[in-house]
N, C-alpha and C positions, 0 to 999 in steps of 0.2 A: 356644678353636677359632685352631687355624692357619690362613692363608690359605686355602691348597687346601682346609681343611675349609667357610672360610666361602663359595667360591668353588662350592663344588656346591650349597649351600645354595639351594634355588629353592622356586616353589609347588608345582611337582608334586612336589618331594622330601619338602615340609612335609607333602604331604596324604597321600603314601606312609606316612608315617610316625603321622599323625594315626591314618589306618587299624589300620597297625600295632598304635598302645599300644590301639586303643580294643578290637584283638581279645582281645589282652590282658587286658582292664578295667582300663587306667588310663586311667580318664577324662579325668582333671583332664591329665595330660602328652597325652591326644589331645586336647583343648579347646587346649592352648595352641600346639601344632603347627597346628592349622588355623586358629585365631585369624590367624597370621602367612600361612599359604596365601590366606586370604580379604581379608586388608589390600592383597593384589596384584591381587582380582579379586573383589569382595563378590556379584556378581552370577553366579560361576559355576554351574553346575546340580549338577555333582559334589560340589563343597564345601558347599552350601546343604544337598543331602541326605543327607550323614554327618550334618552339624550334627542336622538335624531326624529323624533315626532316634537320635544319643544321647539328644536331648532326651526322645524318645519311651521310650526303652529304660530309662530313669532312672528311678526311683522317687519321687524328692524331687527336679525337676528346678531349683526355685527356690532349693538350695543349691547350686549350680552356680557354679563362677566367684565366691564372695563379696565384694563391694564393698569396695578398699580404697585406701586416698588415695593409694601410690603404686604402684597397678596402672598395666600397661601399657596403653597407649591401643586396642590391637589384642584387649586381653582383656575390656576397657570395652565394646567395640562388641559380642564375640559376648555379653558379658551382655545389652546391648539387648537383643538379637536374640530370646536365650532371656526375657526379662520379658516382649516382646510375642508369643512364643506360648502365654505363661499367660499372656494377654492385659491386663498392666500397664502398657497402653497409651504411660502420663501417663511414669511412670519411664523407659519404654524411651526417647521421644521427647526428653525433657531429656537425657538420655547421648548421644544422637546430634548434638544441634546443639551441646551443648557440644566434643562430637570434633569436630564441622564446624570451628568457632570457632581451631582449634589444626593440623588437616589435616585442610585443604578439599581435598584433593588426591585425598585417600580418597573415594571417591564410596559410603558409606554408606545416605547417606540416601534411594538408587533402593530400601533395602529397607519405607519405608513405603507406597509405590504398594502392594503385594502386601497388608499390614498397614490400611490403609483398606477393604479387602474388605471385610472381619469385619464381621456384623451389628453386633458391639459399641462398634465400634471409635466411632464419634461418639455413643455412649452416655456416652463416659469424654470424649471430646475435644469442648469445644466450639470453638465460630468463633473466640473471645476467646483461647484457648487456643493454638492453630495463631498466630494474630497474632504471641501474644503469644513464642513460640520464636522465630518469625521477627527480631520487631524490637530482641528483648533477645540475639540470638547473630549469624548471619550479617550481619545489616545492617548489625555495625560493622566487616565487612570492609571493603578497600579496592575500590574501584570497578572493574570490571574493564574492561580493555584488549584490543585486540585482539591481543596479546601476552600476553594472562593467561588462556589457555584453561579453567585450573585452578577459577578462580574463576567463568569463564561455565559449566561442565559441572557447575558447585554449583548456581548458577542455575537451571539449569535443570531441575536436579531438585526443588532447591524449591518451583518452577513447577509441576511436575506435583503436587506435594501440593497447592499452595493450589486449582488446578484443581480436584479431586477433593473440596476440602473446599466450594468453592465449589456444587457440584451436591446438596450435604448442607444447604449454609445459603445458599441462592440470594439472601435478603430481610438479609445481614447486612452493612450499610455498610462497616462495618472490615474485614472480610474484602476485599471489593470494591475497598477502596482498597491492601489489600497483598497483592493481583491484580493492581494496573495496577504497582503498585512492582517487583513481581517480574519483571514482563513486561519494565520499563526495566534491571530487573537482568543479564536476561538476552541485552539487548539486541534486543529484539523490540517497538522504539519503536511500527510503526503498530497492534501486535494494543495495545498501551498504551492507545494514544489509543484505542481503539474500546472498551477495558473502560470506562475512566473514564467514558466519555463516556453509555455507558449507563448504568453506574450516579448521574452526575451528572440523567440522566433520570429515573429513579426513585426518589432521594431526594436533591435538591438540599441541600447544605449547606457548610457550610466543606470538611468532610475530601476531599468529590469536585472542587468546586470545584478545589480544589488538586492532586489527582489530574490532571482534565484541564490544569491552568497547565502542570506538570511534562513530561506528554507533551508537548504542543505545543513545550515551551522546548526540548526533547532533539530534534525532528525539525526545528528553527529557525523555527519560526512563530512570530513573534515579536508582531505582534499578537494573533492569538489566546492568547497565554501570557500579554499583559498583561490583556485582554480578563478572563481565567478569573481571574488574578491581583487582578484588582480586584472581581469577585464574593468572593472569599476575605474584602474588607475590606470589604464589606458585611455578612459574618456579624460578622466580629471587628473593628471600625472601626480600633485602634487596635494591631494584629497588626504588631509591629515587625519578625519572622522574614520574613512575607510581605512588606514594604516590602525588606527587604534582598535577596530573592531579587529584586525585579524591578529593582533597581538591579543587583546582579551580573549576571542576564539580558543589562541594556540594555549593561553596559560590554563584555562578552565579547563581545555584537554588533557590536562598533564603534560603538555608539550612548553613548558614554562622556559629551556632554554634558547628555543625559537623566539616566544614571545617577549622575553626580557633583549631581546636585541632589540627586536622592532621598536620596544619601548625606549631604547638608548640611542637609536638613531632618530628618533621624532624630536629625543631633547636635544639632539645635536643640533638639532632646526631651528625647534622651538624651547630652549633651555626653562622658560616659563610652565610649558604645558602640563599642568595642574591631576591631568587625568593620568599622563604617561607616568609622571614622578609618582604618585601617589601607587600607582599602579606596580611601577618597578621598585619602590620600597619593600611593598606587600610581597613581590613574589619572591623575592630574594630574603626577606626572611624564610617565609616558608620552606625556599631546600634550601635553603643554607643554617639555620637555624641562627643564626646570625644577629644578635639581640642589638646591634649598633641599627640596624634597617627598622626595624621596631620601634626603636625610641628616634628612628628620625620619622617615620612617621605619624606617631603617638603627638610628634612636638609638632609638625607642621600641621595636623590637625587642629590644637588647640590656639595656633597662630592664626588659624583658618576658618574658624567655626562655622564662615558662610559656605565653605565647602563643599560640596553633600558628598563625592565623591573618596575623600577624605577621610568622611566620617560613617563611609559605608566599607572601605578596608579595613578601618581601624574596628571598626565591629565585629566584622569578620573573623578577626586575630582575636577576638577579646574575650575572654570567657565571661560567663553570665551575661554575655551581652548577643553576640553570636552563635554562640554556643553552650553546652554545657558539660566542663571537663568528667572525665570519669571520675567515682567515686573510688577512695581508695584504701577505705580500710581492710583489713584481715578476714572480717567476718564476710565481705564481699566475696573476697577469693576463693573462700571456703565453699561458699553457697552456687560459686559458679560451678568449682567442682563437683560437686553435688549436682546439679542441673547435665552437667557435660555426662557423667556417669550415668543417670537415669536415661538420658538419650539413647547412648551406646547399649546400655542392657535393663531395657524397660522392664524388661519379664522378669527381673532380679528382686527379691523380698527388699521392699524397703522400710519395712518397718520397724520401730525400738526406738534407740537411742544413738545419737552422735554428741560426741563432747568436743567442742570447739575451745582449744585453749591457748589462749591470748597473753602475748607479753605483758600488756596493760589494758586497760577498760578499755572499751570504745564505747560511740554514744549509741545513746537508745535507739536512734530511729534506724542501724546498721542490723539491729537484731528485730523489730517491727519489721524492716524488708524481709527479713529470715522469714519469718513468720508469714508473709505475705506468698512469698514464692512457692512453702511447702505447700500452701491453702489452693492457689494458681494449678500447681503439679499434684494437687490428690493425695500427697504424701504421709503418710501416718508416722511421720516422724517428731521423737520430742529430743529439743535442744539443752544440751547443758554446757552452759558458757562458764569459763572460770580464767583468770590472769594470775598470773605470778605477782606482780610490783604496780605499785600504786605510785604515779606520777606527783610531784608537786609543783605548783600546786595544783589539787585535785582538781581536773575538767570536772567530775558529777557535781562538784557543788557550787553553790548560787551564792551568785553576788550583791549584798543589801538584801532587801526584804523584796522581791520585784511579786507584783500586784496579781499580775496572769500567767499562770502554771500550765504547762504542757505533762510535763514528767518529773515527778519525785522517784529518792531513792528509798527502797526498803531492804537493808541487809545487805547492799551494795548492790541490789540489781534493782533497773528503771520499772516504773511503773506510772501508767497513764493516769492521769486526773481529770480529765476531760471524757465526758459522756461524746458515743459516735452522734456524726452529725443526720442534720435532715435528709431526706431523702430528695429534698430540692438543691443541699449546698452542694451533696455526691453530685449529682448530673452534673451541674454548674460547673464543680473542680473539674469533674472529667472530660468536660467538654472544651478546657481551656488545657489540660496533659495534652490531651490527643495530639492539640496541631505540633506543624512546626513548631520548634522555638526557635525566639527574636525578641529580648526584651521589648523591642518598643510595641510588637504587633504584643504581645502579652499585656503591656503595662495598656494599650488603650480599651484592650477585653476587658480588665479588669476594670477602672474608671466605668463602663457602663454597667457591669455588672456588680456594683458598689454601690453605684447610685441607684439600683434597683433594689436592691439587698435590703442597705443600710443597717445602723449599728444594729437593731434588734437582731440579727443572724452571725453577733460577733462570737455566742459561744458555741454553734455550727460551726465558723470557719477555724475555732482554735479546734475544737473536734474531730477536725478532718484531717490534720497530720498527725493524729495518731491512729486516725482510725480513717485510711482514705476508701476509697473506691476500688473494687476489684480491679486490675490495673486489663488495658486492651493486648492481648494476645502478641501485641508486633513488642510490646515493650517489657523489659527487664524489671522484675520487681523492684529493685533498689531503684532505678533511676524513675521509676513509676512515682516509688515514693516521696522520693526530692521531688520530681514535679509538681504534685499534687500541693505540697509544701508550697512551694515556691508562688504556684498561683492564688492559693491562700493569702500568703502573704502580700502579695501586690494589690488583692485585692482591699485587705485591712488599710492597708497603705494610703486608700485614698475612699474610706468610706465616711467620711467625714474630714471639715474644714477646718482650717488654722492648725496652729503649730502646739502653744505651750499647753494650755491646758483640753489637747484635744485626744481622743480615745485610740486614734493612731499611736499617736507620740508614747502614750500607755503601756499598746500590747508590744509595737515593736523595740522596745525599752525593757521591756517585761522579758521576752525571748531573747536580747545581746544579756543578762541580766543571770537568765537562768541557765542548768546544767549544759555544756556544752554538746550539742547536736545539726542537724541535718536541719531543723527548724529555724537557729540559730544564723545557720548561714542564707538558709529566705529570707531573714529579718533583714542581716544584712545589707543584700541586692535591692529588697524595697525600699530600706532607710536611702540608700546609693539612691536610687530612682528620685525620690524624695528631696535629696540635697539637690539633685539635677535641676529638678521641682522649681526650689524656693531656696535662690540666693541665702538668703539672710540666716537661712538655720545650717550650711556649711561645715561652719567651723566647727558646730557641737557636734556635729554628727561624726568626724575627722576625730573629735580631742577624745570623742566616745569609743570610736573605730581602737585610738592609737592606745587607748587606757586598756582597751580590752588584751590589742597583743601584748600588751606589758604580762598578761597573767597566763603567756606560754608556757606551756610545762616544762620540768625539765628533761623529760624524756619521752619518747614513745610517739606515734602518729597523733597529732590533734588536726581534728577538721576544719577549726575556725581557721586557720593559720592561711593559707590561699587565696581564700575568699577576702579578707579581711585587706590583705597587702594589694592584690587587683581590683579591688572595690576602691580602697582610697586612690590611686592612680584614675579614675575615673574622674575624680571631685576637681573642679577647677579651683585654684586658688594657690596650691602648692607653691611653694619656694622652691629656687631649682637646689638648692642642698637638698631639703627634703625628695623631691621629686629620683635626684640620681640615688637616694639613698634609696626608696622603695622600689625603683627598676633595677637593682643590682638585688636588692631581697627578692622580688621577683624568678630573675634570672637564679638565684641560687636556688631558689624551691625548685624550679620548674628543670633542673638539671641534677638536682637528687631524685 
């Protein structure tokens, strides 16, 4: 199919093709077109009316779309609809819930609402089957957030299914528990608590106590949650999972001392309990700042790479993984002072010039962030930068002859040498930058975007590092600039394949070899992700980082130092002596 033909394919055109094929007697071809139309809008009345007509006018509809191991998901969904029309509800639900695991963005589960109205539906589908379908499929999807509307809509469909099932099975305890759970997943926290409390009143048990405890926990009602977690232990005295839930909740809500005590009690009973051990290490580190606990947690994670809890805990405390550290340039501090003064006295005349006198020159992006902030606040100010000294080696100088450049210095001042990005790239970058930072999520988004964009967009991806889109009002200009640079660097990291002769290597190494800048830090983080993906290049990247560290200036703040040290520690393969050296290096930087 040519690009022009592909662009012409729409749900409407697929529906028209389905009608034509059906009129011509080509039922299978009609269903193929109709399946793709339905994947865009499973609730479209015209699409469903045609499907109903095809089923009604086919002599043996059960033979339509025979199940195959390599069938497209869209065709499988249509098969599920056909099976439901034939009142084979068990098979239909099994297919739809499996599809929901892979494509939660297509709301096929909305069909179940009409199926449940059949007199025979609950003769086939028991309360336990409903619960099993949910707990063994969509319950394994990630928890939703306000940014993840796709999963939210899915859980709203699941909630409708459960609510209908509760009418049929009002006295089923397990279904009541799943009902409360589905409400929580659909972000209906108050409703979840009401459902759970009514279930507990009707049949007090371990399961209903747990439902009330979790609902209270979601609402931040710590005292009430602890009360019902304790009731769970009345039913199952030695339940480690509930004790872990209690400890997790206490620590997450700022009661770390009590939570750590429960972890330690669990470890007295089960010394090998990895969840309790890694959690204890993490919270002892964040409450005491004692580096031994961080080092123990990191080493446990390295020795047990399959342990998900250890990985999550390490991520949460690792810069450029679970969070982005604050930018420490004096320029940023000066801009914060200007912003605070403007907020206190917005009617003052903020025109004219402001001199920003620095001990040593700072990176180009710090000046860029200052300009972005002034534009955001609509302040007519001219910033005059000056510095008293120059460190050696001069961090403004390039190493070698990088093929790609963002900044050059003229008469001691940085100048962008890249053109502004296209509107499309600005929108893509802003779409990533605005989301909550987690390197794993950003990396996966970047992979998808990189595949869509290709290397033809490279100039725009570099351009956005010096010409970022306007910040969202919730972000400070300096944080926004770096978030945009990091989003662009991650896309570049996955913009092509291979390594030695790849565009991504040339570009990211060029950024390493250019003037010290936040964009260099973005390249450091992106290269670290590639090192984790591709074991064969880890040695080369560690060597590049170590060589760059040797260029540390003899004075002044150097923005590359902390990212280099923390990222080296993320790369597997360091010997014990090297790891100990960088652990101490990191500790010294954090304490200074």
